[in-house]
C-alpha positions in Angstrom: -21.1 25.3 -113.4 -18.0 25.3 -111.2 -17.4 22.6 -108.7 -16.5 25.2 -106.1 -18.7 27.7 -104.2 -16.2 28.7 -101.5 -13.0 30.8 -101.7 -10.5 32.2 -99.3 -10.9 35.5 -97.6 -7.5 37.1 -97.9 -8.4 39.4 -95.0 -9.0 36.6 -92.6 -6.7 36.2 -89.6 -4.5 33.5 -91.1 -0.9 34.6 -91.3 0.7 33.1 -94.4 1.5 29.4 -93.6 2.7 30.3 -90.1 -0.8 30.3 -88.6 -3.5 28.6 -90.7 -7.1 27.9 -89.5 -9.5 25.6 -91.3 -11.8 27.6 -93.5 -15.0 26.6 -95.4 -13.0 26.5 -98.6 -10.6 23.9 -97.1 -13.5 21.6 -96.2 -15.1 22.0 -99.6 -11.9 21.3 -101.6 -11.0 18.4 -99.2 -14.4 16.8 -100.0 -13.8 17.4 -103.7 -10.4 15.7 -103.5 -12.0 12.5 -102.1 -14.6 12.5 -104.9 -12.1 13.4 -107.6 -10.1 10.2 -107.0 -13.2 8.1 -107.7 -14.3 10.0 -110.9 -13.8 8.8 -114.4 -11.1 10.6 -116.5 -13.9 12.4 -118.4 -15.5 13.6 -115.1 -12.1 14.8 -113.8 -11.5 16.8 -117.0 -14.9 18.4 -116.7 -14.1 19.5 -113.2 -10.8 21.1 -114.3 -12.6 22.9 -117.1 -15.3 24.2 -114.7 -12.7 26.1 -112.7 -12.2 29.8 -113.3 -8.5 30.9 -113.3 -9.2 32.3 -109.8 -10.6 29.0 -108.6 -7.6 27.1 -109.9 -5.4 29.3 -107.6 -7.9 28.6 -104.8 -7.2 24.9 -105.3 -3.5 25.6 -105.5 -3.7 27.6 -102.2 -5.4 24.7 -100.6 -2.6 22.4 -101.7 0.0 24.7 -100.0 -2.2 25.1 -96.9 -2.3 21.3 -96.6 1.4 21.4 -95.8 0.8 23.7 -92.8 -2.1 21.4 -91.6 0.2 18.4 -91.8 3.0 20.1 -89.9 0.7 21.5 -87.2 -1.1 18.2 -86.6 1.7 15.8 -87.4 -0.7 14.0 -89.7 0.0 12.8 -93.3 -3.6 12.9 -94.5 -3.5 16.6 -95.5 -0.4 15.9 -97.6 -2.4 13.3 -99.5 -5.2 15.8 -100.0 -2.7 18.4 -101.2 -1.4 16.1 -103.9 -4.8 15.3 -105.1 -5.6 19.0 -105.3 -2.3 19.4 -107.2 -3.6 16.8 -109.7 -6.7 19.0 -110.3 -4.5 21.8 -111.7 -4.2 22.7 -115.4 -0.7 23.4 -116.6 -1.6 25.8 -119.4 -3.6 28.0 -117.1 -1.1 28.4 -114.3 2.2 30.2 -113.9 4.6 27.3 -114.3 6.8 28.7 -111.5 3.9 27.9 -109.1 3.8 24.3 -110.1 6.2 22.7 -107.6 5.8 19.9 -105.1 8.7 20.9 -102.9 6.4 22.3 -100.2 4.5 19.0 -99.9 7.8 17.1 -99.9 9.2 19.3 -97.2 6.1 18.7 -95.1 6.5 14.9 -95.6 10.1 15.0 -94.5 9.3 17.0 -91.4 6.8 14.4 -90.1 8.6 11.4 -91.4 6.1 10.3 -94.1 6.9 8.6 -97.4 5.0 10.3 -100.2 5.8 7.8 -102.9 2.4 6.1 -103.0 0.6 9.5 -102.9 2.7 10.9 -105.7 1.9 7.8 -107.8 -1.8 8.2 -107.2 -1.8 11.9 -107.9 0.2 11.4 -111.1 -2.2 8.7 -112.3 -5.2 11.1 -112.2 -3.4 14.3 -113.3 -3.3 15.8 -116.8 -0.2 14.8 -118.7 1.9 18.0 -118.2 1.1 18.0 -114.4 1.8 14.3 -114.2 5.3 14.9 -115.7 6.1 17.7 -113.2 4.9 15.5 -110.3 7.0 12.5 -111.3 10.1 14.3 -112.5 10.3 16.8 -109.5 9.7 14.0 -107.0 12.4 11.8 -108.6 14.8 14.8 -108.7 14.2 16.1 -105.2 13.9 12.7 -103.4 17.7 12.4 -103.5 18.5 15.9 -102.3 19.1 16.9 -98.8 18.0 20.5 -99.5 14.6 20.6 -101.3 14.9 24.3 -102.0 11.4 24.7 -100.7 12.0 28.1 -99.2 10.2 27.1 -96.0 11.2 26.2 -92.5 9.2 24.9 -89.6 8.9 27.2 -86.5 7.2 26.9 -83.2 4.5 29.4 -82.5 2.1 30.1 -79.6 -0.5 28.0 -81.4 1.8 25.1 -82.4 4.1 24.4 -85.3 3.9 26.6 -88.4 5.8 27.3 -91.6 7.7 30.5 -92.5 9.3 31.5 -95.7 13.1 31.5 -95.8 15.1 33.5 -98.3 18.8 32.9 -99.2 20.6 35.5 -97.2 23.0 34.4 -94.4 21.0 33.5 -91.3 22.5 32.5 -88.0 21.1 34.9 -85.4 21.5 34.3 -81.7 17.9 35.5 -81.1 14.7 33.8 -82.3 13.9 36.4 -85.0 11.2 34.2 -86.5 9.2 34.4 -83.3 9.9 38.1 -83.1 8.6 38.7 -86.7 5.5 36.7 -85.9 4.8 38.8 -82.8 5.3 41.9 -85.0 2.8 40.5 -87.5 0.2 40.1 -84.7 0.9 43.7 -83.6 0.4 44.9 -87.2 -2.9 43.0 -87.4 -4.2 44.7 -84.3 -3.2 48.1 -85.6 -5.2 47.9 -88.9 -3.0 46.0 -91.3 -3.2 42.5 -92.8 0.3 40.9 -92.4 1.8 38.7 -95.0 5.1 37.7 -96.6 6.7 36.8 -93.3 10.3 35.9 -94.3 13.5 35.0 -92.5 17.0 35.1 -94.0 16.2 38.3 -95.8 18.0 41.7 -95.7 17.2 45.3 -94.8 17.7 47.5 -97.9 19.8 50.7 -97.4 17.3 52.7 -99.4 15.2 53.2 -96.3 18.0 55.2 -94.6 19.4 58.7 -95.2 22.4 58.6 -97.5 22.0 55.0 -98.6 25.5 55.1 -100.0 26.9 55.6 -96.5 29.8 53.1 -96.2 29.4 52.6 -92.4 25.7 51.9 -92.9 26.4 49.3 -95.6 29.0 47.6 -93.4 26.5 47.4 -90.5 23.7 46.0 -92.6 26.0 43.4 -94.3 27.4 42.2 -91.0 24.0 41.3 -89.6 23.8 37.6 -88.7 20.1 37.6 -89.3 17.1 39.6 -90.6 13.4 38.9 -90.8 10.7 40.9 -92.5 6.9 41.2 -93.2 4.6 43.5 -95.1 1.2 44.7 -94.0 -1.7 45.8 -96.2 -4.2 48.3 -94.9 -7.6 46.7 -94.2 -10.5 47.6 -96.5 -12.7 50.4 -95.3 -10.1 52.2 -93.2 -9.8 54.9 -95.8 -10.5 55.5 -99.5 -8.0 53.8 -101.8 -6.9 51.6 -98.9 -5.1 49.3 -101.3 -2.4 52.0 -101.9 -1.1 51.9 -98.4 1.4 49.5 -97.0 3.4 48.9 -93.8 6.8 47.2 -94.1 8.7 45.9 -91.1 12.2 44.5 -90.7 13.7 42.9 -87.6 17.5 42.9 -87.6 20.2 41.5 -85.3 23.6 43.1 -85.5 26.9 41.9 -83.8 27.6 45.2 -81.9 24.7 46.8 -79.9 26.3 50.2 -80.6 25.5 49.7 -84.2 21.8 49.9 -83.6 22.2 53.5 -82.3 23.8 54.4 -85.7 20.9 52.7 -87.5 18.3 54.5 -85.5 20.0 57.9 -86.2 20.2 57.2 -90.0 16.6 55.9 -90.2 15.0 58.9 -88.5 13.5 60.5 -91.5 10.2 61.0 -93.3 10.0 61.6 -97.0 7.0 62.3 -99.3 4.6 59.4 -98.9 6.9 57.6 -96.4 7.1 57.6 -92.6 9.9 55.7 -90.8 9.8 54.4 -87.2 13.2 53.0 -86.0 13.4 51.2 -82.6 16.4 49.5 -81.0 17.0 47.3 -78.0 20.5 45.8 -77.4 21.6 44.2 -80.7 18.1 44.2 -82.1 16.9 46.8 -84.5 13.4 47.2 -85.9 12.4 49.5 -88.8 8.7 50.0 -89.6 8.0 52.0 -92.8 4.6 53.3 -93.7 4.3 54.2 -97.4 1.9 55.0 -100.2 2.4 53.1 -103.4 1.3 56.0 -105.6 3.5 59.0 -106.1 1.9 62.2 -104.7 -0.3 60.3 -102.3 0.6 60.7 -98.6 1.1 57.7 -96.3 -1.9 56.7 -94.2 0.4 57.1 -91.2 2.0 60.3 -89.9 5.0 60.5 -87.6 2.5 61.0 -84.7 0.3 58.1 -85.5 3.3 55.8 -86.0 4.2 56.4 -82.3 1.5 54.0 -81.3 3.8 51.2 -82.5 6.8 52.3 -80.4 6.2 50.8 -77.0 4.7 47.5 -78.4 7.7 47.1 -80.6 10.1 47.8 -77.7 8.3 45.1 -75.7 8.7 42.6 -78.6 12.4 43.4 -78.9 12.9 43.0 -75.2 11.1 39.6 -75.3 13.2 38.4 -78.2 16.4 39.5 -76.4 15.3 37.5 -73.3 14.7 34.4 -75.3 18.4 33.7 -76.0 
């Protein structure tokens, strides 16, 4: 019998690690962490073996969520829980690319907490392969200024949160991270679960007419900053809801006139795809509703997408006024 009864509802109103609320699964795994430390080696191994593959990733998700809790509350205890949860994982049943402690280390640095003792405790109760990753990664990253965590702390209406950061140049004059969070909340109100909020990303030319347009490429490449998110249609909205997606980019360009050119080039609808381009000053937003199956029309139509127009304009205006 598994040690877990709770799991995470992916359709809840959490938004990545930007806005995370305590869920029943958090409470259950936190309690298990406290008991796991006191167990014998044999009992700990039985706990690991009791987890299904899905439950292992529930524990892994909890470990990541602990970083957001620590950042929001400026408390180190969630980081300690996150490391114990990490020690529950089984290397051979996980994607090795997911087994990294850089998120937890980033959280510790942001709140000024020394993780050394917690790393040592987690390593002492982890299986050998996980123990090696914990010790080796901590030793390697401890001497680096850049942890390569791919996360940055941002301020939100509900307090500090964490947003993913890619590797594209990012020095906008406007708070695009706040803008993309506002867009995520809009998307949620309009029937889509937002996820994958990311800054320092780019807007692909494929979403415009004539993607090989040299002026278009020049404008996109000159952008000092871009943020993006994706939205999944909520269950029950329509049959095969899982096929329908809403993609949103928020871009700042050096010359406000360039946003006019972007709007013109983005005004198109193709089979299964509906575009909505909106501009305000140097800010450009592109929302793309699409079906992920060839031959299936988008859930949205050009007419239904118009409901996003004024709210997006308001968000762009607000971001522009935040400079």
